[in-house]
C-alpha positions in Angstrom: -25.6 39.0 13.8 -26.2 42.6 12.8 -28.6 43.4 10.0 -27.2 45.4 7.2 -29.6 47.7 5.2 -29.0 50.1 2.5 -30.5 53.6 2.8 -34.3 53.8 2.3 -34.4 50.0 2.2 -36.4 49.1 5.4 -38.0 45.7 5.9 -39.9 44.6 2.9 -42.3 41.7 2.9 -44.2 40.8 -0.3 -46.0 37.7 -1.2 -45.7 36.9 -4.9 -48.4 34.7 -6.2 -48.5 34.7 -10.0 -52.0 33.1 -10.0 -53.3 36.4 -8.5 -52.0 38.3 -11.5 -54.1 36.2 -13.8 -57.2 36.1 -11.5 -57.4 39.8 -10.9 -57.2 40.5 -14.7 -59.8 37.8 -15.4 -57.2 35.7 -17.4 -57.2 32.0 -16.8 -54.5 30.4 -19.0 -55.5 31.0 -22.6 -59.2 31.7 -21.8 -60.5 35.1 -20.9 -63.3 35.2 -18.5 -65.1 38.5 -18.1 -67.0 38.6 -14.8 -68.6 41.9 -15.8 -68.3 45.3 -14.3 -69.2 46.1 -10.7 -70.3 49.4 -9.1 -67.9 48.5 -6.2 -65.3 46.0 -7.2 -63.5 46.2 -3.9 -66.7 45.3 -2.0 -67.4 42.5 -4.5 -64.0 41.0 -3.9 -64.5 41.3 -0.1 -67.8 39.5 -0.4 -66.2 36.7 -2.5 -63.4 36.3 0.1 -65.5 36.6 3.3 -69.0 35.3 2.3 -68.5 32.9 -0.5 -67.8 32.3 -4.1 -70.5 32.9 -6.7 -71.1 29.2 -6.8 -71.5 29.0 -3.0 -73.9 31.9 -3.0 -76.0 30.5 -5.9 -76.0 27.1 -4.2 -77.5 28.6 -1.0 -80.1 30.4 -3.1 -80.9 27.2 -4.9 -81.2 25.3 -1.6 -83.6 28.0 -0.3 -85.6 27.9 -3.5 -85.9 24.1 -3.2 -87.4 24.5 0.3 -89.9 27.1 -1.0 -90.8 25.0 -4.0 -91.7 22.1 -1.6 -94.3 24.3 0.0 -95.6 26.0 -3.1 -99.1 25.6 -4.2 -98.9 25.6 -8.0 -102.6 24.8 -8.7 -103.2 28.3 -10.3 -100.0 28.2 -12.5 -100.2 28.3 -16.2 -98.6 25.5 -18.2 -95.7 27.7 -19.1 -95.2 28.5 -15.3 -95.3 24.8 -14.5 -92.6 24.2 -17.1 -90.4 26.9 -15.6 -90.8 25.3 -12.1 -90.1 21.8 -13.5 -87.0 23.1 -15.2 -85.7 24.7 -12.0 -86.5 21.5 -10.1 -84.5 19.5 -12.7 -81.6 21.9 -12.4 -81.6 21.8 -8.6 -81.8 17.9 -8.7 -78.8 17.8 -11.1 -76.7 20.0 -8.8 -77.6 17.9 -5.8 -76.7 14.7 -7.7 -73.3 16.1 -8.6 -72.7 17.2 -5.0 -73.5 13.7 -3.7 -71.2 12.2 -6.4 -68.4 14.5 -5.3 -68.9 13.7 -1.6 -68.8 10.0 -2.4 -65.5 10.3 -4.3 -63.8 12.1 -1.4 -61.5 9.8 0.6 -63.0 8.8 3.9 -60.4 8.1 6.7 -60.4 4.6 8.3 -61.9 6.1 11.5 -64.7 7.6 9.5 -63.4 11.1 10.1 -64.0 10.8 13.9 -60.5 12.1 14.6 -61.3 15.3 12.8 -64.8 15.8 14.2 -65.2 18.7 16.7 -68.4 18.4 18.8 
């Protein structure tokens, strides 16, 4: 069957995703979230898409800090510095507890996920 096109009407392909309209403007429903300004917003968006969300990036930093804390000699720390480290350890432990809880709540297939495992 022949394709009929009006003048200047070539092929047009556009994905319409209304969620993007809200996300790009920082509007989530009735709540405004200001993520701050960036010197290079396009680069920041690319990092978020290709590398990971802010939460993923902070999670990796937290994991690395946890490793460093396990090898840190705090003998010379002041009481205030000990408190700061203790607060960070509590926060990292809370994040890990929530991650474990989320993993447990995920449905596990009857085969234990073996069908989806790629060696």
